[in-house]
C-alpha positions as CSV (number, residue, x, y, z in Angstrom):
1,M,0.0,0.0,0.0
2,I,1.3,3.5,-0.9
3,D,1.4,6.0,1.9
4,Q,-0.9,8.9,1.7
5,L,0.4,12.4,1.8
6,S,-0.9,15.1,4.0
7,P,-2.2,18.3,2.3
8,Q,-1.2,20.2,5.4
9,V,2.4,19.1,5.2
10,I,2.7,20.0,1.5
11,A,0.9,23.3,2.0
12,G,3.2,24.1,5.0
13,K,6.4,23.5,3.0
14,L,5.2,25.9,0.3
15,H,3.7,28.4,2.7
16,L,0.3,28.1,1.0
17,T,-3.1,27.9,2.4
18,L,-5.1,24.8,1.8
19,D,-7.3,26.7,-0.6
20,E,-4.1,27.8,-2.6
21,L,-2.8,24.2,-2.5
22,A,-6.1,23.0,-3.9
23,A,-5.8,25.4,-6.8
24,T,-2.3,24.2,-7.6
25,I,-3.4,20.6,-7.8
26,R,-6.6,21.5,-9.6
27,V,-9.1,20.1,-7.1
28,H,-11.9,21.8,-5.3
29,R,-10.9,23.1,-1.9
30,N,-13.6,21.1,-0.2
31,T,-12.3,17.9,-1.8
32,L,-8.9,18.7,-0.5
33,R,-10.2,19.3,3.0
34,L,-12.9,16.6,3.3
35,H,-11.5,13.9,1.1
36,P,-7.7,14.1,1.1
37,D,-7.5,10.4,0.3
38,V,-9.2,10.5,-3.1
39,A,-7.0,9.7,-6.1
40,S,-7.1,13.2,-7.7
41,V,-5.8,14.8,-4.4
42,Q,-3.2,12.2,-3.8
43,T,-1.9,12.3,-7.3
44,G,-1.5,16.1,-7.0
45,L,0.2,15.8,-3.7
46,W,2.6,13.2,-5.0
47,E,3.5,15.5,-7.9
48,W,4.3,18.2,-5.4
49,K,6.3,15.8,-3.2
50,R,8.5,14.9,-6.2
51,V,9.0,18.5,-7.1
52,L,9.7,19.5,-3.5
53,D,12.2,16.7,-3.0
54,L,14.2,18.1,-6.0
55,L,13.8,21.7,-4.8
56,E,15.0,20.7,-1.4
57,W,18.1,19.2,-3.0
58,I,19.0,22.5,-4.6
59,I,17.8,24.7,-1.6
60,P,18.6,22.7,1.5
61,D,16.2,24.8,3.6
62,D,12.9,23.4,4.8
63,G,11.6,26.9,5.5
64,P,11.0,30.3,4.0
65,R,13.8,30.2,1.4
66,L,12.4,27.1,-0.3
67,A,8.8,28.4,-0.3
68,F,10.0,31.8,-1.5
69,H,11.9,30.4,-4.5
70,A,9.1,28.0,-5.4
71,R,6.6,30.9,-5.4
72,N,8.7,33.8,-6.7
73,T,11.7,32.7,-8.8
74,P,11.0,32.6,-12.5
75,I,12.8,29.8,-14.4
76,R,13.8,30.3,-18.0
77,V,13.0,26.7,-19.1
78,L,9.5,27.1,-17.7
79,E,8.9,30.1,-19.9
80,G,9.7,32.4,-17.0
81,R,7.1,30.8,-14.8
82,T,7.7,29.8,-11.2
83,I,7.6,26.3,-9.9
84,V,4.2,26.9,-8.4
85,E,2.9,28.4,-11.6
86,A,4.2,25.4,-13.6
87,V,2.7,22.8,-11.3
88,T,-0.6,24.7,-11.3
89,A,-0.6,24.7,-15.1
90,G,-0.3,20.9,-15.0
91,Q,3.4,20.8,-15.8
92,A,4.8,19.1,-12.7
93,D,6.9,16.8,-14.9
94,K,8.4,19.7,-16.7
95,A,9.1,21.5,-13.4
96,A,10.7,18.3,-12.1
97,R,12.9,17.9,-15.2
98,S,14.1,21.6,-14.9
99,L,14.9,21.1,-11.2
100,Q,16.8,17.8,-12.1
101,T,18.9,19.8,-14.6
102,L,19.5,22.6,-12.1
103,S,20.5,20.1,-9.3
104,A,23.0,18.4,-11.6
105,G,24.6,21.8,-12.3
106,A,24.4,22.9,-8.7
107,N,26.0,19.7,-7.5
108,G,28.7,19.3,-10.2
109,G,26.8,16.6,-12.1
């Protein structure tokens, strides 16, 4: 059985409200709050976990710096969008690939 992710944990890492997190994973806020175990919510949370794990590799700060960069730093390969904007647009895979490329450069790979 795959572990379920907590919306509160993901929202906390990004410094987003649950309503804002619901928008980024494209589910209704009540679905996120009342039924965090449904597949659409868990799929969105796992996308965020993958992206956040990569972002934490680049910015080893589990606090305000990580959230700030996810929400405010435009990334050229994402057409100048931020990580949050890319994930909200349904492009978590593209965001993850861009972070993998950045982490390879940041870590000498």
